[in-house]
ZALUM-361423 format. One record per residue (C-alpha): x negated, y, z; residue in three letters. Coordinates in pm, whole numbers, plus 50000, padded with zeros to 5 digits. Example, Ala and Ser with C-alpha at 12.3 -4.5 7.8 and 13.67 -1.06 7.14 Angstrom:
2
487704955050780ALA;486334989450714SER;
This chain:
89
042687447267604MET;042817450667229HIS;042817423866962TYR;040667427966654LEU;041837411066336LEU;039137406566075PHE;040027398365714TYR;037707383865451ASP;038887389665095TYR;038447372164762VAL;035597387264557PRO;038047402464305ASP;040427417464563VAL;040337451764397LEU;041557437064069ALA;044267415664232ARG;045707436564516ARG;047777462464326ASP;051067442664308PRO;050917435464684PHE;049377467664819ARG;052607487564879PRO;054157459165083ALA;050897453565272HIS;050657490565363LEU;054357492365455ASP;053887462765689LEU;050907479565856ALA;052787512565887ARG;055707494566050GLY;053457477766306PHE;051827511566375ASN;055217528566420ALA;056187500866665ASP;052937507366859LYS;051677472066787LYS;048847483366558LEU;046517511166668LYS;044087513466375LEU;043557496166043ALA;041437499365735GLY;039137483365484ALA;035387486665498TYR;033807512565269THR;033557485265008ASP;036917467365040PRO;035357435464904VAL;033627433065245ASP;036987429465419GLY;039147448665664ALA;039627454166036LEU;042847458966232PHE;043187468066602VAL;046317453166760PHE;047757456867110THR;048487419667147SER;047437386366999ARG;051077379266917GLU;051297411066708ALA;048147401666515ALA;049477366566451GLU;052847380166339GLU;051107404466102PHE;049107376065946ILE;052257355365899SER;054037383765718ARG;051187399565520ASP;051567396465140PRO;047767397065106TYR;047627364565303VAL;050667349265132ALA;049217356364787ASN;045707343364848GLY;043777376064875LEU;042597367865228VAL;040097339065232THR;039637338765609ALA;040787357565916HIS;039887357566283ARG;041237374066593ILE;038847385066867ARG;039707399167210GLU;038067432767272TRP;037637447667617ASN;037627485267575VAL;035467501667839VAL;035587537867724ILE;038407554467533GLY;042027545467477GLY;
């Protein structure tokens, strides 16, 4: 089981994210190093949002609670969905 975290961003995310981007990326790298986050990235047009693949719901919820993008109003909505992987790791 994997847990997909979807982020929706404010329309001007590209103009507003710079002060928070290093801390956001450091947080994601830390979760990846701890094997809690498998994959993460923005869509081709970051205004469309981002997707994260976590190993547990708790990890996804912890990430949300610590993410500077959320704390500083860049994320307008988020949702966590369970994903049953049938093929692949």
